[in-house]
MIDREN-309426 format. One record per atom (N, C-alpha, C): z, x, y; residue in one letter; residue number from 1; atom name. Coordinates in pm, 1 decimal. Each point is the difference from the previous one (the first is absolute). Layout:
<pt Z="Z" X="X" Y="Y" type="a" seq="NUM" atom="CA"/>
...
# end
This chain:
<pt Z="0.0" X="84.1" Y="-119.3" type="x" seq="1" atom="N"/>
<pt Z="0.0" X="-84.1" Y="119.3" type="x" seq="1" atom="CA"/>
<pt Z="0.0" X="87.9" Y="124.7" type="x" seq="1" atom="C"/>
<pt Z="-80.0" X="-37.8" Y="95.8" type="x" seq="2" atom="N"/>
<pt Z="-9.3" X="74.8" Y="125.1" type="x" seq="2" atom="CA"/>
<pt Z="115.3" X="-40.1" Y="91.9" type="x" seq="2" atom="C"/>
<pt Z="77.7" X="98.4" Y="42.7" type="x" seq="3" atom="N"/>
<pt Z="111.6" X="-25.5" Y="91.4" type="x" seq="3" atom="CA"/>
<pt Z="-57.2" X="-32.0" Y="137.9" type="x" seq="3" atom="C"/>
<pt Z="36.5" X="-117.5" Y="51.9" type="x" seq="4" atom="N"/>
<pt Z="-48.7" X="-44.8" Y="130.2" type="x" seq="4" atom="CA"/>
<pt Z="94.5" X="37.0" Y="113.2" type="x" seq="4" atom="C"/>
<pt Z="129.5" X="7.2" Y="-31.8" type="x" seq="5" atom="N"/>
<pt Z="101.4" X="34.0" Y="99.9" type="x" seq="5" atom="CA"/>
<pt Z="112.5" X="73.0" Y="-70.9" type="x" seq="5" atom="C"/>
<pt Z="59.7" X="94.7" Y="72.1" type="x" seq="6" atom="N"/>
<pt Z="110.6" X="76.9" Y="-56.9" type="x" seq="6" atom="CA"/>
<pt Z="91.2" X="44.3" Y="113.6" type="x" seq="6" atom="C"/>
<pt Z="130.8" X="-7.1" Y="-23.6" type="x" seq="7" atom="N"/>
<pt Z="96.0" X="58.8" Y="92.9" type="x" seq="7" atom="CA"/>
<pt Z="101.0" X="80.2" Y="-81.0" type="x" seq="7" atom="C"/>
<pt Z="113.2" X="33.0" Y="57.3" type="x" seq="8" atom="N"/>
<pt Z="98.3" X="84.0" Y="-69.4" type="x" seq="8" atom="CA"/>
<pt Z="53.4" X="-64.9" Y="-128.3" type="x" seq="8" atom="C"/>
<pt Z="3.3" X="-133.1" Y="-4.0" type="x" seq="9" atom="N"/>
<pt Z="68.0" X="-69.6" Y="-109.1" type="x" seq="9" atom="CA"/>
<pt Z="-90.9" X="-79.4" Y="-93.3" type="x" seq="9" atom="C"/>
<pt Z="-118.6" X="-40.4" Y="45.5" type="x" seq="10" atom="N"/>
<pt Z="-80.6" X="-97.8" Y="-73.1" type="x" seq="10" atom="CA"/>
<pt Z="-148.1" X="37.8" Y="-1.0" type="x" seq="10" atom="C"/>
<pt Z="-71.3" X="-57.4" Y="-96.6" type="x" seq="11" atom="N"/>
<pt Z="-146.0" X="3.7" Y="-4.6" type="x" seq="11" atom="CA"/>
<pt Z="-47.6" X="-143.8" Y="-14.9" type="x" seq="11" atom="C"/>
<pt Z="-120.6" X="-27.1" Y="46.2" type="x" seq="12" atom="N"/>
<pt Z="-57.4" X="-134.3" Y="-12.4" type="x" seq="12" atom="CA"/>
<pt Z="-142.6" X="12.7" Y="-50.4" type="x" seq="12" atom="C"/>
<pt Z="-34.3" X="-82.5" Y="-99.0" type="x" seq="13" atom="N"/>
<pt Z="-138.3" X="-7.4" Y="-46.7" type="x" seq="13" atom="CA"/>
<pt Z="-31.7" X="-141.4" Y="-44.2" type="x" seq="13" atom="C"/>
<pt Z="-129.7" X="-29.9" Y="-9.3" type="x" seq="14" atom="N"/>
<pt Z="-42.8" X="-128.9" Y="-53.3" type="x" seq="14" atom="CA"/>
<pt Z="2.4" X="8.0" Y="-151.3" type="x" seq="14" atom="C"/>
<pt Z="45.5" X="-106.5" Y="-61.3" type="x" seq="15" atom="N"/>
<pt Z="-4.4" X="-10.1" Y="-145.4" type="x" seq="15" atom="CA"/>
<pt Z="-134.4" X="-61.8" Y="-34.7" type="x" seq="15" atom="C"/>
<pt Z="-92.2" X="83.3" Y="-39.3" type="x" seq="16" atom="N"/>
<pt Z="-134.6" X="-48.2" Y="-31.3" type="x" seq="16" atom="CA"/>
<pt Z="-5.5" X="-67.6" Y="-137.3" type="x" seq="16" atom="C"/>
<pt Z="101.9" X="20.5" Y="-86.5" type="x" seq="17" atom="N"/>
<pt Z="4.1" X="-63.3" Y="-131.8" type="x" seq="17" atom="CA"/>
<pt Z="37.0" X="-147.2" Y="14.3" type="x" seq="17" atom="C"/>
<pt Z="84.7" X="-32.8" Y="95.1" type="x" seq="18" atom="N"/>
<pt Z="29.4" X="-137.8" Y="35.5" type="x" seq="18" atom="CA"/>
<pt Z="-109.3" X="-30.6" Y="99.2" type="x" seq="18" atom="C"/>
<pt Z="-16.9" X="-65.3" Y="89.5" type="x" seq="19" atom="N"/>
<pt Z="52.0" X="-134.4" Y="10.1" type="x" seq="19" atom="CA"/>
<pt Z="-51.9" X="-88.4" Y="-112.9" type="x" seq="19" atom="C"/>
<pt Z="82.7" X="-85.3" Y="-39.5" type="x" seq="20" atom="N"/>
<pt Z="-38.5" X="-97.9" Y="-102.1" type="x" seq="20" atom="CA"/>
<pt Z="-69.0" X="-116.9" Y="68.1" type="x" seq="20" atom="C"/>
<pt Z="-45.1" X="-91.6" Y="-80.6" type="x" seq="21" atom="N"/>
<pt Z="-56.6" X="-122.3" Y="56.2" type="x" seq="21" atom="CA"/>
<pt Z="104.1" X="-61.6" Y="92.5" type="x" seq="21" atom="C"/>
<pt Z="-41.9" X="-35.6" Y="118.7" type="x" seq="22" atom="N"/>
<pt Z="93.6" X="-58.4" Y="95.0" type="x" seq="22" atom="CA"/>
<pt Z="59.9" X="100.1" Y="96.2" type="x" seq="22" atom="C"/>
<pt Z="-27.8" X="128.7" Y="-20.1" type="x" seq="23" atom="N"/>
<pt Z="51.8" X="102.8" Y="89.9" type="x" seq="23" atom="CA"/>
<pt Z="-115.4" X="67.4" Y="72.3" type="x" seq="23" atom="C"/>
<pt Z="12.2" X="9.0" Y="128.8" type="x" seq="24" atom="N"/>
<pt Z="-99.6" X="69.2" Y="81.5" type="x" seq="24" atom="CA"/>
<pt Z="28.0" X="149.1" Y="4.3" type="x" seq="24" atom="C"/>
<pt Z="128.2" X="36.4" Y="-4.3" type="x" seq="25" atom="N"/>
<pt Z="39.0" X="138.9" Y="20.4" type="x" seq="25" atom="CA"/>
<pt Z="133.8" X="25.8" Y="-67.3" type="x" seq="25" atom="C"/>
<pt Z="15.1" X="121.0" Y="-55.2" type="x" seq="26" atom="N"/>
<pt Z="130.5" X="42.8" Y="-48.0" type="x" seq="26" atom="CA"/>
<pt Z="18.5" X="146.3" Y="37.6" type="x" seq="26" atom="C"/>
<pt Z="114.5" X="30.6" Y="57.3" type="x" seq="27" atom="N"/>
<pt Z="34.7" X="136.7" Y="38.4" type="x" seq="27" atom="CA"/>
<pt Z="121.5" X="45.6" Y="-79.2" type="x" seq="27" atom="C"/>
<pt Z="11.7" X="130.8" Y="-18.0" type="x" seq="28" atom="N"/>
<pt Z="115.9" X="60.1" Y="-65.5" type="x" seq="28" atom="CA"/>
<pt Z="58.5" X="102.7" Y="96.1" type="x" seq="28" atom="C"/>
<pt Z="132.7" X="-3.7" Y="16.3" type="x" seq="29" atom="N"/>
<pt Z="69.7" X="93.7" Y="88.3" type="x" seq="29" atom="CA"/>
<pt Z="117.9" X="59.7" Y="-77.4" type="x" seq="29" atom="C"/>
<pt Z="-22.1" X="111.7" Y="-69.9" type="x" seq="30" atom="N"/>
<pt Z="109.8" X="64.8" Y="-72.8" type="x" seq="30" atom="CA"/>
<pt Z="74.8" X="99.2" Y="88.8" type="x" seq="30" atom="C"/>
<pt Z="127.1" X="17.9" Y="-29.6" type="x" seq="31" atom="N"/>
<pt Z="78.1" X="101.3" Y="70.9" type="x" seq="31" atom="CA"/>
<pt Z="-40.3" X="137.8" Y="-52.2" type="x" seq="31" atom="C"/>
<pt Z="2.3" X="98.6" Y="88.0" type="x" seq="32" atom="N"/>
<pt Z="-32.7" X="137.0" Y="-41.4" type="x" seq="32" atom="CA"/>
<pt Z="112.1" X="59.6" Y="-83.5" type="x" seq="32" atom="C"/>
<pt Z="121.4" X="-27.9" Y="41.9" type="x" seq="33" atom="N"/>
<pt Z="116.3" X="49.0" Y="-74.7" type="x" seq="33" atom="CA"/>
<pt Z="21.8" X="-93.5" Y="-117.7" type="x" seq="33" atom="C"/>
<pt Z="39.1" X="56.6" Y="-114.4" type="x" seq="34" atom="N"/>
<pt Z="24.5" X="-87.6" Y="-114.9" type="x" seq="34" atom="CA"/>
<pt Z="126.0" X="-82.3" Y="25.9" type="x" seq="34" atom="C"/>
<pt Z="-20.7" X="-128.1" Y="20.7" type="x" seq="35" atom="N"/>
<pt Z="106.2" X="-95.3" Y="27.4" type="x" seq="35" atom="CA"/>
<pt Z="-26.7" X="-120.9" Y="-88.0" type="x" seq="35" atom="C"/>
<pt Z="103.7" X="-54.8" Y="-59.4" type="x" seq="36" atom="N"/>
<pt Z="-18.9" X="-120.3" Y="-80.9" type="x" seq="36" atom="CA"/>
<pt Z="59.8" X="-123.5" Y="64.4" type="x" seq="36" atom="C"/>
<pt Z="96.1" X="18.6" Y="90.4" type="x" seq="37" atom="N"/>
<pt Z="70.6" X="-113.2" Y="55.7" type="x" seq="37" atom="CA"/>
<pt Z="-7.1" X="2.6" Y="152.5" type="x" seq="37" atom="C"/>
<pt Z="-28.9" X="-113.3" Y="58.5" type="x" seq="38" atom="N"/>
<pt Z="-10.3" X="-15.5" Y="144.0" type="x" seq="38" atom="CA"/>
<pt Z="125.2" X="49.6" Y="72.6" type="x" seq="38" atom="C"/>
<pt Z="114.5" X="-17.6" Y="-62.1" type="x" seq="39" atom="N"/>
<pt Z="126.4" X="37.6" Y="64.5" type="x" seq="39" atom="CA"/>
<pt Z="22.4" X="150.1" Y="7.7" type="x" seq="39" atom="C"/>
<pt Z="-84.1" X="79.9" Y="-65.9" type="x" seq="40" atom="N"/>
<pt Z="15.0" X="145.8" Y="6.4" type="x" seq="40" atom="CA"/>
<pt Z="-95.1" X="64.0" Y="101.2" type="x" seq="40" atom="C"/>
<pt Z="-76.2" X="-82.2" Y="73.8" type="x" seq="41" atom="N"/>
<pt Z="-85.8" X="53.7" Y="105.7" type="x" seq="41" atom="CA"/>
<pt Z="85.8" X="51.2" Y="115.1" type="x" seq="41" atom="C"/>
<pt Z="-46.7" X="105.0" Y="65.7" type="x" seq="42" atom="N"/>
<pt Z="68.7" X="49.9" Y="119.0" type="x" seq="42" atom="CA"/>
<pt Z="-40.3" X="-86.4" Y="119.4" type="x" seq="42" atom="C"/>
<pt Z="73.8" X="12.9" Y="108.6" type="x" seq="43" atom="N"/>
<pt Z="-34.9" X="-72.9" Y="122.6" type="x" seq="43" atom="CA"/>
<pt Z="-138.5" X="40.2" Y="50.0" type="x" seq="43" atom="C"/>
<pt Z="-33.4" X="127.9" Y="-11.9" type="x" seq="44" atom="N"/>
<pt Z="-132.6" X="46.1" Y="42.1" type="x" seq="44" atom="CA"/>
<pt Z="-110.2" X="-61.6" Y="-86.2" type="x" seq="44" atom="C"/>
<pt Z="23.0" X="-9.1" Y="-130.3" type="x" seq="45" atom="N"/>
<pt Z="-99.8" X="-61.5" Y="-88.3" type="x" seq="45" atom="CA"/>
<pt Z="-18.8" X="-147.4" Y="33.1" type="x" seq="45" atom="C"/>
<pt Z="108.1" X="-66.6" Y="31.0" type="x" seq="46" atom="N"/>
<pt Z="-10.2" X="-141.6" Y="38.2" type="x" seq="46" atom="CA"/>
<pt Z="-76.2" X="-13.1" Y="131.5" type="x" seq="46" atom="C"/>
<pt Z="31.2" X="85.4" Y="97.6" type="x" seq="47" atom="N"/>
<pt Z="-71.9" X="-3.8" Y="127.7" type="x" seq="47" atom="CA"/>
<pt Z="-147.9" X="32.0" Y="-19.8" type="x" seq="47" atom="C"/>
<pt Z="-32.0" X="90.8" Y="-91.6" type="x" seq="48" atom="N"/>
<pt Z="-139.2" X="36.5" Y="-25.8" type="x" seq="48" atom="CA"/>
<pt Z="-81.4" X="-115.4" Y="-58.1" type="x" seq="48" atom="C"/>
<pt Z="67.4" X="-96.2" Y="-64.6" type="x" seq="49" atom="N"/>
<pt Z="-76.1" X="-115.5" Y="-51.4" type="x" seq="49" atom="CA"/>
<pt Z="-63.4" X="-77.5" Y="115.2" type="x" seq="49" atom="C"/>
<pt Z="66.3" X="-4.1" Y="113.8" type="x" seq="50" atom="N"/>
<pt Z="-56.0" X="-69.2" Y="116.1" type="x" seq="50" atom="CA"/>
<pt Z="-135.5" X="59.4" Y="37.4" type="x" seq="50" atom="C"/>
<pt Z="-10.4" X="133.0" Y="-1.1" type="x" seq="51" atom="N"/>
<pt Z="-126.5" X="65.0" Y="33.3" type="x" seq="51" atom="CA"/>
<pt Z="-110.1" X="-35.8" Y="-100.0" type="x" seq="51" atom="C"/>
<pt Z="36.4" X="-8.2" Y="-126.6" type="x" seq="52" atom="N"/>
<pt Z="-97.5" X="-37.6" Y="-103.5" type="x" seq="52" atom="CA"/>
<pt Z="-49.5" X="-141.9" Y="24.1" type="x" seq="52" atom="C"/>
<pt Z="93.3" X="-92.3" Y="18.6" type="x" seq="53" atom="N"/>
<pt Z="-38.1" X="-140.2" Y="20.4" type="x" seq="53" atom="CA"/>
<pt Z="-83.1" X="-15.9" Y="126.9" type="x" seq="53" atom="C"/>
<pt Z="42.7" X="66.5" Y="106.7" type="x" seq="54" atom="N"/>
<pt Z="-73.5" X="-10.1" Y="126.1" type="x" seq="54" atom="CA"/>
<pt Z="-141.4" X="56.0" Y="-14.6" type="x" seq="54" atom="C"/>
<pt Z="-15.0" X="114.7" Y="-65.5" type="x" seq="55" atom="N"/>
<pt Z="-131.7" X="57.8" Y="-20.7" type="x" seq="55" atom="CA"/>
<pt Z="-89.0" X="-96.1" Y="-78.8" type="x" seq="55" atom="C"/>
<pt Z="55.1" X="-57.7" Y="-105.4" type="x" seq="56" atom="N"/>
<pt Z="-77.8" X="-92.7" Y="-83.5" type="x" seq="56" atom="CA"/>
<pt Z="-44.5" X="-122.0" Y="79.5" type="x" seq="56" atom="C"/>
<pt Z="88.9" X="-56.4" Y="79.0" type="x" seq="57" atom="N"/>
<pt Z="-36.1" X="-118.6" Y="77.6" type="x" seq="57" atom="CA"/>
<pt Z="-106.5" X="31.8" Y="104.5" type="x" seq="57" atom="C"/>
<pt Z="12.1" X="114.4" Y="68.0" type="x" seq="58" atom="N"/>
<pt Z="-95.1" X="36.1" Y="105.8" type="x" seq="58" atom="CA"/>
<pt Z="-133.6" X="46.0" Y="-58.5" type="x" seq="58" atom="C"/>
<pt Z="3.2" X="88.4" Y="-98.2" type="x" seq="59" atom="N"/>
<pt Z="-121.7" X="64.2" Y="-49.1" type="x" seq="59" atom="CA"/>
<pt Z="-71.2" X="-74.6" Y="-111.9" type="x" seq="59" atom="C"/>
<pt Z="70.2" X="-86.0" Y="-69.7" type="x" seq="60" atom="N"/>
<pt Z="-62.6" X="-76.4" Y="-107.8" type="x" seq="60" atom="CA"/>
<pt Z="-13.4" X="-147.8" Y="36.0" type="x" seq="60" atom="C"/>
<pt Z="42.8" X="-35.9" Y="120.0" type="x" seq="61" atom="N"/>
<pt Z="-14.5" X="-137.9" Y="45.5" type="x" seq="61" atom="CA"/>
<pt Z="82.8" X="-99.0" Y="-78.9" type="x" seq="61" atom="C"/>
<pt Z="118.2" X="40.9" Y="-40.3" type="x" seq="62" atom="N"/>
<pt Z="85.7" X="-87.6" Y="-80.4" type="x" seq="62" atom="CA"/>
<pt Z="81.9" X="-90.2" Y="90.9" type="x" seq="62" atom="C"/>
<pt Z="-50.9" X="-116.3" Y="30.0" type="x" seq="63" atom="N"/>
<pt Z="73.5" X="-93.0" Y="84.0" type="x" seq="63" atom="CA"/>
<pt Z="108.2" X="-74.1" Y="-74.3" type="x" seq="63" atom="C"/>
<pt Z="-19.3" X="-16.2" Y="-128.8" type="x" seq="64" atom="N"/>
<pt Z="97.6" X="-74.5" Y="-81.1" type="x" seq="64" atom="CA"/>
<pt Z="-15.5" X="41.0" Y="-145.2" type="x" seq="64" atom="C"/>
<pt Z="105.3" X="-19.5" Y="-75.6" type="x" seq="65" atom="N"/>
<pt Z="-1.4" X="32.9" Y="-141.8" type="x" seq="65" atom="CA"/>
<pt Z="141.3" X="1.7" Y="-53.3" type="x" seq="65" atom="C"/>
<pt Z="16.6" X="57.6" Y="-117.0" type="x" seq="66" atom="N"/>
<pt Z="130.1" X="2.4" Y="-66.7" type="x" seq="66" atom="CA"/>
<pt Z="34.3" X="144.5" Y="-35.4" type="x" seq="66" atom="C"/>
<pt Z="112.9" X="48.9" Y="50.0" type="x" seq="67" atom="N"/>
<pt Z="50.7" X="130.9" Y="-41.5" type="x" seq="67" atom="CA"/>
<pt Z="102.8" X="-21.5" Y="-109.7" type="x" seq="67" atom="C"/>
<pt Z="-11.5" X="75.1" Y="-107.8" type="x" seq="68" atom="N"/>
<pt Z="91.4" X="-7.5" Y="-113.6" type="x" seq="68" atom="CA"/>
<pt Z="62.9" X="137.5" Y="-18.3" type="x" seq="68" atom="C"/>
<pt Z="129.8" X="4.6" Y="-23.6" type="x" seq="69" atom="N"/>
<pt Z="68.1" X="126.7" Y="-26.8" type="x" seq="69" atom="CA"/>
<pt Z="38.0" X="1.6" Y="-147.1" type="x" seq="69" atom="C"/>
<pt Z="-42.8" X="103.0" Y="-68.3" type="x" seq="70" atom="N"/>
<pt Z="35.9" X="16.4" Y="-140.6" type="x" seq="70" atom="CA"/>
<pt Z="110.0" X="105.6" Y="-5.4" type="x" seq="70" atom="C"/>
<pt Z="122.5" X="-45.2" Y="-24.8" type="x" seq="71" atom="N"/>
<pt Z="116.5" X="87.7" Y="7.8" type="x" seq="71" atom="CA"/>
<pt Z="89.8" X="-18.6" Y="-121.4" type="x" seq="71" atom="C"/>
<pt Z="73.5" X="103.9" Y="-32.5" type="x" seq="72" atom="N"/>
<pt Z="95.5" X="-8.4" Y="-109.6" type="x" seq="72" atom="CA"/>
<pt Z="-63.2" X="22.1" Y="-135.9" type="x" seq="72" atom="C"/>
<pt Z="73.4" X="-39.4" Y="-101.0" type="x" seq="73" atom="N"/>
<pt Z="-40.5" X="22.2" Y="-138.8" type="x" seq="73" atom="CA"/>
<pt Z="-131.2" X="-72.6" Y="-29.8" type="x" seq="73" atom="C"/>
<pt Z="-98.7" X="74.2" Y="-50.1" type="x" seq="74" atom="N"/>
<pt Z="-135.1" X="-52.9" Y="-14.8" type="x" seq="74" atom="CA"/>
<pt Z="-13.1" X="-119.7" Y="-95.0" type="x" seq="74" atom="C"/>
<pt Z="89.9" X="-18.8" Y="-91.8" type="x" seq="75" atom="N"/>
<pt Z="-8.7" X="-116.4" Y="-89.8" type="x" seq="75" atom="CA"/>
<pt Z="20.5" X="-131.3" Y="75.0" type="x" seq="75" atom="C"/>
<pt Z="58.8" X="7.8" Y="118.7" type="x" seq="76" atom="N"/>
<pt Z="31.9" X="-120.9" Y="75.1" type="x" seq="76" atom="CA"/>
<pt Z="-85.4" X="-19.2" Y="124.8" type="x" seq="76" atom="C"/>
<pt Z="-99.4" X="86.6" Y="23.0" type="x" seq="77" atom="N"/>
<pt Z="-79.4" X="-16.2" Y="121.0" type="x" seq="77" atom="CA"/>
<pt Z="-150.3" X="15.2" Y="-21.4" type="x" seq="77" atom="C"/>
<pt Z="-45.2" X="8.7" Y="-123.8" type="x" seq="78" atom="N"/>
<pt Z="-142.0" X="5.6" Y="-36.3" type="x" seq="78" atom="CA"/>
<pt Z="-71.0" X="124.3" Y="51.6" type="x" seq="78" atom="C"/>
<pt Z="73.2" X="109.6" Y="21.2" type="x" seq="79" atom="N"/>
<pt Z="-64.6" X="126.1" Y="37.0" type="x" seq="79" atom="CA"/>
<pt Z="-60.2" X="62.2" Y="-124.3" type="x" seq="79" atom="C"/>
<pt Z="-110.4" X="69.9" Y="18.9" type="x" seq="80" atom="N"/>
<pt Z="-59.0" X="71.4" Y="-113.0" type="x" seq="80" atom="CA"/>
<pt Z="61.8" X="139.3" Y="-15.7" type="x" seq="80" atom="C"/>
<pt Z="57.6" X="52.8" Y="107.8" type="x" seq="81" atom="N"/>
<pt Z="70.7" X="128.3" Y="-4.9" type="x" seq="81" atom="CA"/>
<pt Z="132.6" X="-14.4" Y="73.6" type="x" seq="81" atom="C"/>
<pt Z="103.1" X="73.9" Y="-42.4" type="x" seq="82" atom="N"/>
<pt Z="130.4" X="-12.1" Y="66.1" type="x" seq="82" atom="CA"/>
<pt Z="2.9" X="75.9" Y="132.3" type="x" seq="82" atom="C"/>
<pt Z="-58.0" X="-58.5" Y="103.0" type="x" seq="83" atom="N"/>
<pt Z="-9.8" X="63.5" Y="131.2" type="x" seq="83" atom="CA"/>
<pt Z="-9.0" X="-110.8" Y="104.2" type="x" seq="83" atom="C"/>
<pt Z="80.8" X="9.8" Y="104.4" type="x" seq="84" atom="N"/>
<pt Z="-0.8" X="-100.7" Y="105.6" type="x" seq="84" atom="CA"/>
<pt Z="-135.9" X="-4.2" Y="69.1" type="x" seq="84" atom="C"/>
<pt Z="-55.1" X="-118.9" Y="15.2" type="x" seq="85" atom="N"/>
<pt Z="-121.8" X="-14.6" Y="80.2" type="x" seq="85" atom="CA"/>
<pt Z="-11.9" X="-142.5" Y="51.7" type="x" seq="85" atom="C"/>
<pt Z="-77.9" X="-11.3" Y="106.0" type="x" seq="86" atom="N"/>
<pt Z="-34.5" X="-130.1" Y="57.4" type="x" seq="86" atom="CA"/>
<pt Z="-140.9" X="-35.0" Y="-45.1" type="x" seq="86" atom="C"/>
<pt Z="-26.4" X="-128.6" Y="-14.0" type="x" seq="87" atom="N"/>
<pt Z="-135.8" X="-50.1" Y="-20.2" type="x" seq="87" atom="CA"/>
<pt Z="-27.6" X="-100.6" Y="110.2" type="x" seq="87" atom="C"/>
<pt Z="-122.9" X="-1.2" Y="46.9" type="x" seq="88" atom="N"/>
<pt Z="-44.3" X="-100.9" Y="95.7" type="x" seq="88" atom="CA"/>
<pt Z="-108.7" X="-81.5" Y="-66.9" type="x" seq="88" atom="C"/>
<pt Z="10.7" X="-132.6" Y="9.8" type="x" seq="89" atom="N"/>
<pt Z="-100.2" X="-90.9" Y="-55.9" type="x" seq="89" atom="CA"/>
<pt Z="-45.4" X="-94.5" Y="110.0" type="x" seq="89" atom="C"/>
<pt Z="-130.4" X="-20.4" Y="6.4" type="x" seq="90" atom="N"/>
<pt Z="-50.3" X="-102.6" Y="91.1" type="x" seq="90" atom="CA"/>
<pt Z="-82.7" X="-97.5" Y="-82.5" type="x" seq="90" atom="C"/>
<pt Z="50.9" X="-122.8" Y="-14.9" type="x" seq="91" atom="N"/>
<pt Z="-73.0" X="-101.8" Y="-75.0" type="x" seq="91" atom="CA"/>
<pt Z="-123.6" X="-47.9" Y="76.4" type="x" seq="91" atom="C"/>
<pt Z="-99.2" X="-43.9" Y="-74.6" type="x" seq="92" atom="N"/>
<pt Z="-121.1" X="-55.7" Y="61.4" type="x" seq="92" atom="CA"/>
<pt Z="18.4" X="-146.5" Y="36.7" type="x" seq="92" atom="C"/>
<pt Z="95.4" X="-65.6" Y="-65.6" type="x" seq="93" atom="N"/>
<pt Z="19.8" X="-143.6" Y="21.7" type="x" seq="93" atom="CA"/>
<pt Z="-86.4" X="-84.3" Y="-92.3" type="x" seq="93" atom="C"/>
<pt Z="-80.6" X="66.0" Y="-83.8" type="x" seq="94" atom="N"/>
<pt Z="-88.8" X="-75.1" Y="-90.1" type="x" seq="94" atom="CA"/>
<pt Z="59.1" X="-19.1" Y="-138.4" type="x" seq="94" atom="C"/>
<pt Z="76.3" X="95.2" Y="-48.9" type="x" seq="95" atom="N"/>
<pt Z="59.1" X="-8.0" Y="-132.9" type="x" seq="95" atom="CA"/>
<pt Z="150.8" X="18.0" Y="11.0" type="x" seq="95" atom="C"/>
<pt Z="69.5" X="-40.7" Y="-103.5" type="x" seq="96" atom="N"/>
<pt Z="144.2" X="19.0" Y="-6.0" type="x" seq="96" atom="CA"/>
<pt Z="29.6" X="148.7" Y="-16.3" type="x" seq="96" atom="C"/>
<pt Z="94.3" X="51.5" Y="75.9" type="x" seq="97" atom="N"/>
<pt Z="39.7" X="139.3" Y="-9.0" type="x" seq="97" atom="CA"/>
<pt Z="147.4" X="5.1" Y="-34.6" type="x" seq="97" atom="C"/>
<pt Z="31.6" X="75.4" Y="-104.0" type="x" seq="98" atom="N"/>
<pt Z="139.8" X="17.9" Y="-37.4" type="x" seq="98" atom="CA"/>
<pt Z="30.9" X="148.4" Y="6.1" type="x" seq="98" atom="C"/>
<pt Z="113.2" X="33.5" Y="56.2" type="x" seq="99" atom="N"/>
<pt Z="43.9" X="138.6" Y="5.6" type="x" seq="99" atom="CA"/>
<pt Z="119.6" X="13.3" Y="-92.5" type="x" seq="99" atom="C"/>
<pt Z="-12.2" X="90.5" Y="-95.5" type="x" seq="100" atom="N"/>
<pt Z="105.7" X="18.6" Y="-96.4" type="x" seq="100" atom="CA"/>
<pt Z="112.3" X="80.9" Y="57.4" type="x" seq="100" atom="C"/>
# end
């Protein structure tokens, strides 16, 4: 996946394997540091998420959508790898979209 944005704490790329039917766009934003739980992020890492979200909204034209945080033990959050990351989904409005 081609990294579209990167700062000290995060990377952002489009998930080209998704979007599924009903999704116009899906983004993945993993933390650079190996973190599994949202509560173990530093204040700087939390502040850096603002820059990621702002960049995505301005540069990718994301006016609306759904941000999902996959945190904690992977058996309970549908992560494919045990690593904290955000997903962004934008439904098309044509098909039902479910986020696991």
